[in-house]
Each structure stands twice: as C-alpha cells, then as structure tokens.
N, C-alpha and C positions, 0 to 999 in steps of 0.2 A: 346582479341577475334577477333578484326579486323585484327591483324596480322595472326591469325590462318586461317581465311577465305581467306586472300590474298595468303597465302601459298597454300592452296587447290586450289584456282583459277589458280595460276601459274602452279601447277602440272598438272592440267587437260589441260591447254592451251598447255604446252610443250609436253604432251603425244600425243595430237592431231597432233601437228606440226611434231614431230619426226617420227610419224608413216606414214607420207605422203612424200615419196621421190619425189622430183620434178627435173627431169633430162631427157633431150632428149634420146630416146632409143638408138640411134647410139653412143651417148657419153657414156652412161652406158656400152654398149657392149664393146667398145674399152677400157675403164677403167678396167672392169672386166677381160679382156684378159691380161691386163698388170699385174694386181695383181696375176692372176693365173700363169703367167710366172715366176713371182718373187718367188711365194711360191714353185713352182716345182724346180726351180734352187737352191734356198737356203734351201730346206727341211723345210719349215715353217709349223708347224701344225695348227695354227689358226692365222688369221689376222683380224685386225679391220681397217676400213677406214671411214673417215668422211670428207665431203666436204660441205661447206656452202658459198653462195655468195649472197650479197645484200639482206639480210633479207629474204631469201627463194626463191629468183629468181631461184637458183639452190640449192637443198638440197639432199644430197646423203649420207646416214649412212648405213653401211653393215658390217656384220661379215662373214668371209670366213673360210672354213676348219672345223676342229673338235676341240672343246674346251676340249673334253675328248675322247681321241682315244680309250681307253680301253672299254668304254661304247658306243662308236659311237655316241656321242652327238655333234650336229653341233653348231657352233658359230653363233650368231646373233648380231644385232645392240645394244643389251642390255648386251652382254657378257662383263665382266670385265677383263681388262688387267692391268698389272703393268706398269705405265707410267714413273717410275724412276724419273729422274731430271726434267722432265717437271713440277713435283710438285713444284719445286723452284718458278715457276711463280705464282702459287697460293699463296705461302707464301709471295711473294713480294706484292701481291694484298691485302692480310690480313693486312700487315704491313702499306701500304700506306693508307688503309682505316681507320685504327685506328689512325694513327698519324695525318691524315688530320682533323679528327673529334675531336681528343683530344686537338690538338694545332692549331686551325684554324687561329690564328693571325700570325703564323710563316710562313705559306704558304710553298713553296718548301724548305725554309731554314732549316725546321725541319730535313730534311735529312742530313744536314751538321752540325747539332748540336750534340756535343759529347754524347754518350749513358750515360755517367756518369752524364750529366746534366739532360737528359730526364728521366732517371731511376736510381736516387741515391741509392735506397734501393736494387738494384740488385747486387751491389758490383762487377761491371764488371772488371775483371782483366785478363790481358794477360801477355806475357813474359817479358815485359819492361814497364817502367813508361810512356813513351811517348805514345805508343799505348793504354795503359790502359786509359789515360786521353783524348786522341784525337779521337779514333775510333768512327765513326758514323754509322748509318744504311746503308748509302750509301756505305761506305767502306765494310761492311759485304756482302751486296747483290750484289755488283759489283766485288767481289773477289779481292780487292786490299789491304788487310791487309798484305799478304805476309808472313804468318807463315806457318810452315810445315803442310800439310794436313794430316788428320788421315785416313790411308788407310790400316791399319793392324788390330788394336784391335777391330774396329767397326765390321768387317766382320767375325771375329772369336768369337764375343760376349765375349770380355774379360772384360767388365765393370760391375759393380754391379748395376747400374741403370742409369736413365737419368741424375740425378743430378751429379753423378760421372763422367759421360761422359763429361759434360760441365764444371765442376770444372777442369778437367785435361787439358783443352785448354790453361790454363795459362802456362803450362810447354812445350808447342810446340815451338821449336826453330825457329828463323828467317830464312827464305829462300831467301828474297830479300828485298829491301828497301821499307819501308812503302809508299804506293801509287806510287811506281816506277815501278810496274809491275802487270800483271794479273796472279794470281795463284789460280786455281779452288780449292775450299775447302768446302766439304760437311759438316764438323763439324761446321764451322762458320755460314753457312746458317741455320743449325739446331739451333744453339745458338741464331740467330736473332729471330726465332720463339719462342724460349724459353723466350727470354727477353720481347717480346711484350705481351706474355701471362702473364708474371709477372706484367707488367705494367697495364694490363687490369684486374688483379685479376681473371684470368680465366686459361684455358688451351688452348694450341694450337689446340687440337682436337675440343674443343667447338667453338672456333673462326672460324676455317675452316668450321665446320658444319653450322654455321650461314651463312657463305658466300655461301656455296653450296645450301642451302635452298633458299637463295635469288635469285640465278641464275636459280633454278629449276633443279639442278643436284642431283636428289633424290636417285640415285643408287651408286653414287660415295662415296668411303669410304677410310679409312686408313688401312694399315696392322697393326695387333695387335698380341701381344704375345698369346692371347687366341684363335687366329684363327685356325680353322681346314680347311685350304684352299681347300684341295682336295675334301671335302665333303660339301662345302658351295654352296649356290645357285648362278648359272649362272657365275662362275669364270672359265676363261681359265686356264687350268692346264699347267704348264711349262714342256718343253721337251728339250733334247739336242740330237745331232747327234753323234752316236758312233757305230762303227762296221757296217757302212752302213745301220743304222736304227735308228728311233726316239725312245729314251727311256725316262721314266719318271724322271724328275728332283726332288730332294727332296725339296718340298715346304717349309719345316721348315727353310731352308736357307734364304728364303725371309725375315724372322723375324730379320735378322742381322741389317736391316736398322731402326728398330723401334725407337731406341734411337735418331736417327737423322731423324725422319719422315718428318719434314719440308723440308728436302732436297731431299727425294726420296720415300716416303712411300705411294702415292696415287694409288689406283685402280680405273679405270674409263672405260667407254664404248664409243662406237661410238656416240650413241644418246646424251649422257651427254657432250662429248667433242664438239659437234656441238654447244650446248647451250653456252659453255665456250668461244669458238672462236667468236660467235656472240656478247657475252658480251664484249669482247675486241674490236671488230670491231665497236660497238656501243658506245665506250668510257665509259663503266661502266653502261650503261642503260639496263634494261630488261623491255620490254614493255614500259609503261610510267613512270616507277620507276627508278630513278637515284640511284643505289645501291652504287656505289662509285662515288665520284665527278669527273667530266670531267678533272678538272685540276690535281687530284691525279693520274688518269689513264695516263695522258700525262707524268708524271714523269717516269714511267716504261721504256719507249723506248728512253729516252734521254741518249746517251752514257755517261757513267761515267768511263769506262776504254777504253783506245784507243787500238784497235786491228785491224790494217790495213793490210789486205792481200787479195789476190784474182787475178782475171783476168781482165785486162783492154785492150782496143784497142790499137794496135801498128801499125807502118807503115808496119810491115811484116804481120800483121793479123788484118786488118781493120774491118773485118766482125765478129770478135769473140763476143760471147755473154758476156756482162758485168756481172760479178759476184764478188763483192768486199765486204768483211766484214770490216765495219768501226769502230765498237765498241761494247761494252756490256753495257747495261743499268742495270736496277734492275732485275736480273735473267731473262733477255731476250737479245738475240743477236740481233744486228742491221746490216742489210746487204742491199746493192743495187744489185738486181737481175734483169737483162734485163731492167735496167733503173728504176725499181719500188722498193719502199722501202719494205723490207722483215723483218719481226719481228718474231723471232723463238726461240725455244729451243729443244734440243734432250734429250732423257732419256735412261738410261740403268740400270736395276736391273736384274742381271742374272737370267734366260736367256731372259727376256723380253727386247725388244728394241722399242723405240718410237720416233716420230718426229712431232712436231707442227710447222707449218709455217702460218703466216698471212700476208696479203698484204693490209694494211690499206686503201691506196688510190684506191684500186680495190674493197673493200668490200669482199675479198676472204680469206677463211681459209681452210687449208688442214691438217688433222691429221691422223696418222697411228701408228699401234702397232702390234708387232708380239710376239707370245708366245714361241718362240724359233726359231732356236736352239742356239741363242746368237747373237753376233755381225754379221750382214749380211756383206758379203765381196765382192760381185760382183754386184748383183742387189740390191742395198741398198734402204732405205727409201728415201734418197735424190734423187737418180736417178728416183724413182717412182714419187716423188712429182714434180720434174722438168718436167717430161713427162705430168703429169696431168695439171700442170700450162699452158703449151703450147697447150694442147688440148682445155682447157677452154678459155684461153686468146685470142687465135687466131681462136677459133672455127674451129679447124684444123682436124676434123674427116675425111675429104676427103683423107688426106694424110696417114691415118692409121699408126700413130706413133707406133712403136714397139721396142723391145729390141734386136733383133738380131745384129744390127749394133754396139750396145753397147758391146755386148758379144764378138764380133770379135775383138774389140779394146783393150779388157782387157787380161791380162795374164791368162792362164789356172791354176786352182787350182792344186797344187801338192798333191800326195797322202799323207794323214796325217801321216802315219808312217815314211815317208822319212823326212817330216818336223821335227818330233820329234827327229829322229836320228841325223840329221844335227845340230839342235839347241843344243842338249845335248853335241854333240861332240865339238862344238865351246865353249860352256860354260866350259867345262872340260879343254880345251887347255888354256883358259884364266886363270883359277884358278891355273894351273901348274906354271904360271909365277909370281904369287903373293908371296910375302915374308912377314912373320909375325912371331909372337912368336910361340914357340913349345908348343902345348897344348895336353896333352894325354887325351884319352877318360875319364879316371878317373878324371882328372883335370877339364873337362868340366861339370861335374855333379853339380847341384845346381839350385837354384831359382834366376832369373835375372829380374829386374824391371825397368820400365820407368815411370816417372811421367806422361808422356803423353800417352803412348801406353799400359799401363798395365803390367802384369807379366806373365812369362812363366817358366816352370821347365823342366830341362833336367835330365833324369834318365836312368837307364838300365831297360829294359823290355823284356821279352821273345817274340821273333817273332813267325811267323807261323811254323817254323821248331824247335821251342823250344829252340832256341839259344839267349842268352842275346844280345841285340842290343841297341844302343843309341836311345832314343825316346824323343820327345819334346811334352809338353802339354801346349797349349796356349789358354785360354778361352774354350768355348764349342766346337768349331769346329777345331781349330788349332792343331790337333793331327797328328804327322807325324814321320816316321822313319828317321834317320840320318846316313850319311856315311861320314867318314872323308876323304876329298879329298886333303887336304894339311896340313902342321903342325898346322895351325891356323884356318882352314876352315872346316866347317861341312855342308854338303849339304842335303837338304830335298829331299829324293829320292822317297818317297811314302807316300801318305796321309793315315792316320788310321781312317778316317771318311769320310763322304760324302762331305767333303769340296772340294774333287778333282772335283766335278761337276762344281763348280764355275769357276775353271780355264779351264776345258774342254770346257765350253760354249764359252770361249773367244779365247783360242789358242790350242784347241785339246789336253789339258791335259799336256802340257809341264810344268815342274816344274823348274824354274830358281831361286829359293830362296835358300839362304844360310845364315849360322850364322858365322860370322867372328870375331874371338877374336882379339881385339886390343891389350889387355894385359890379364893377368889371370882373371881379374874381370870385363872386359868391352866387350860388344858384339855389333857389327854392324849387323842390319837386312837388308840384300841386296835382291833385286829382279832385275834379269838380270844385276847385277853389280851396281845398283843404290840403295843408302841408302834410305829407305822408311819409317824409323821410327827414333825416338830419340834414343840415345845410351842406352842400357840396362845395368844396374849395378848390380853386385851380391848382393843379399839380400836387394835391395832398394824397399822400400814401399812408396806409395804416402803419407801416414800419417807422414813419417819421413822428408818429404821436407818442407821447409818454405811456409807458406800460401802466403806470398808476395814473388815472385820469384826474386825479384831485391831489391837492397839497396834503401832506401828512398831518399838519396841525389843524386842519379844518374838520368840522363835524357838521353834518346837514342841519341838525336841529339842536346841537349842543347836548344831545342825550335826553332832552325834554320829551316826555310823553305828550303827543298832540291831543288836543281836546276832541278833534274828530275821530281819532283812533279810539279814545276812551268811550265815546258814545257809541261807536260801532260795536265795541266789545259788549256793552250793556244790552244793546238791541239784540245781538246774536244770542246772548245768554237767555233772554226772555223767549225768543223763538225756539231755541233748542229745548227749553223746559216745556214749551207748549206741545212740541212734536214727540216728546218721550212719554 
C-alpha cells in the first residue's frame, strides 16, 4: 500500500513539474527557430525535444509538427516516439540495478563475473567454449563479444519467437577477437535483458515497467506484437519522404524489433525523457528516493570499450572545438565535448531517429526524436544538440545562432533518382567482375537455412505480367523478386512487401542486396558487397544442428589472455583515471 501511494505521489509531482516549462523567452524563441529549420530542411513530420538543467533551473519539453498528418493532429510533449537504441541505456540500468541488489558483496566486480557463474540455469551458450564460459554482462553491454550481429532475420521477422531468437545466437560466427574490438550487436543486448529477466524469475517487460514507475515515466512503453500503433493514443505516426511528399510508413514494420526489445523497443515522450535524463544526472535518485544506487549508476559511464576518435586542437587549428569520443560504457557513449564530459546514445528504428545527450558536470540533458523520414542527413540531431548546448552553456542568445552557415558548408543533396541510378550502376559493374559457380535458375530453387539467421525459400512465382520469375520468401517481410546478374549471383531487384519502406527511409530505396552461390548448396547474403549473415545451407534446419556448436575439448584460445585484450584494459584504465 505504501508503494502504491508513493507511485501516485510521484506521478502527481512529475505531472506538475513537466507541465511547467522554465526557460527564458528569448532562448525558447531561438531554439524553436532551430527546430523548425531542421524540420523544414529534413522534411520531418513530428519532432520531440526535451531539455533539462540543474533540477528544473531550465526545463523545456515540447512536441512540434503533426503526429498524425492525415487527421491533422499536432504533436505535444506527451506524444510517444520510437527512441530506438536509446532503449539500450534503459536495459543497462535495469541490469545494474538488479545485479547491485542481488549481489551487493561483489560490487563492480559483478560486471566482470561470467554469466555462467551468475546465471548457471540459463545455459548461456555462444559459438565457442571460451566465450560461453567467459562472457560477462560488461562484455554484452559494451559490445565487445565480437560475434556477427543479427541484421537480417530480425528485421524480416524470420524467427518463431523470443526463445528461438536468443537460442540461435550460439550459431553466430566470430567477427573479431573476443574483447579485442567494438562490434555493435542488437541481439546480444537483447540477450542481456533476456538473461537478467531469467535470473529475476520475471520478464524484461515487467522489470522495465517497475523502473519506469519508479522514475515517474508513466506514458513510456514497449512496442508489442498486439499493438495497433496507428490507432493508439498519442503515438507519433511514422512517415517517409518519397515523390517529394511525406507518405505513411507501415507501422507494422516496427514490430520487427519486439524479440530484441531490450535493444530498441521503447516508445517515449519529451516529458518522460526529461525525467529519465534527470534520473541520470541525479545518479539514480528521484526526489528523495535512491531508485538505483549511486555506485551502480556510476558503472554505466565508465568506458569498457576503447573508441578513441574525434577532433583535438593542433598547431594548425588551435581554436578548434574539442570533440573526442573516448569510449563506450554500459550502453552509453563517453565523449569529451568542448572540454565537458558528454554521456550519450543515439537511436534509430526506421523511420524514427533519436539522440540523448547528458553533461553530468553541467547538470544538463538534451533529448530529441523525429518521426521520419528516416536518417537525417544535413541538419541532424547532433547539429541541433550542439547548437542548443552553446546557446545554454554560453547564454549566447544575443548572437542568434542559426543554421545557414552550416548549410552553406555542407554538400547539397542530389536528386534521389540520380543517386539510385548511379549506385545501381556501380553495383552492377562490380558484379560483372565476380567469378563463381554457374547456377541456373532451376538449380537455385529450394530452401536454404542458417542456424543463426533463419531460413528462406527460392521459388518461381508469377510476376505482375503473369511471367514466372524467381522469388525469395524470407520471414514475414523478406519477400522479393530476383534477377540473375552473373552465373552465381541473384540480385534482389524489387521488394514484394512493404519492406521496401525500411530501406527507403535510410537510402531512398536503393536495393544493394544479393544472394551469391559459393557452390550449389551454399549461399552468401550480401548487402553492398558485404556479407551480413551466416552462410545459408540448402535444407539446413536449426533443429539439425548440434545444441553445443563446438567440441567439448576445444578452447578458443586455450585460456591465454590475448595481448590485444591486455592493451585494451590498460588504455581503459588510463582513460577512466582521467575522467574521475
């Protein structure tokens, strides 16, 4: 009962706070002008913005544009947007909260304890014995496991369910040395959420819901298979830009992420994201309640993967603004921007795009999200955040920061059709140079499976002209017509479902995907010439593969600590010491 009244109190408190924007009028006018310029340039239908500083010294939550263009419904600060991979930071909070409370004596070392030790009943299994025995939550959350990311089967919905999706991770091939690189992996972040829910005898959805209630994020939710997104209360509808106009994106495509919801399935609003940023800036405290321990919140932003890149001062350019990425913590990037620590994550679930930036030493947080038309290319979320940062940090409203100088410095967008024509031409020229086995259309027929990526079928099907044509069926959405472009290569030339919208949102509809036969029974799945899936084998079913994908007596590196891993540890220790 006490928890119930606490929840009601927090809800009322946050409703009152979020309804009262606190921002100087001239600053508001300048920020609104920047957002409106971005929306006009990028053809953004609806936009969410949230700014919070020093527990409400500045608070500005607003929705712009139309969340439903057909019904002329405006967006507001409570409109829900897909935040994509910003979701990962929530998953990391759920995990450190649970681990710190379940294993209080271990402290930060719980993150370096193998999952098989923490969760023996989960039967954690990857593609080799060494990873299976040594991978930790830190490895999963910092993207340093280095197995092939799942980027095909998930989007076409080729899996039978959540358990099938995570079981198949054991068949992902190695992409780089364990802990020797940073390789972004949605499936393994999803798996981390799946594991902690198993440990808690709960579900990820329930654990996330409890966290959201504690923070006061009462409107935030997950995408579900049962959603009727277009007809649900206060949701921004997704749109893409095609034929010089915004058209409705098939919101059913959003459900492709459901099995990996811990990696990208949250819908949230400006008002709720303000509460989330303040929760981070206050190191896990909401009001007088420490929801997550300050120590555990500190784990999130300690770099666990070294990613050093950016801009530093030089003799030739001593006045340049410092913007250096130093590493990636637990589902949060760590950057030094203008001399200040910046903790961030971006998100993209087509066609929604989002960005979260917090500046812990300034007590400042900025969040934004767009409901289309996909990846912003000129006036991006990053450009907007940087402009807002300088307005607020330097109280620089007198200079009237605007975007014209930025636009002048950037190359102009080419006509979409010319982009498509040129890219298709280049792809075809490359394919003509490839040499492989001679496969006739009849020999290409059949079902091909990958333990990791699911199964697809190639068959003849009558096209719109009534002529039999090769056709591939892969999951719910991966339906496409094929054209043979070389003796061993079949190009996906046209989607036979609304899956084309996903590609259009990111690259104006260009299809650079091909199926290349290595031999009569083996296919490589390529995107722009890059292999993005495990090999597909004729008639292979996941049930036919060994449950343990490696021989018991083998060990990936005989238990020897790799030099690359040791160097990474030393670098990260130095960086961590500099940031503290």
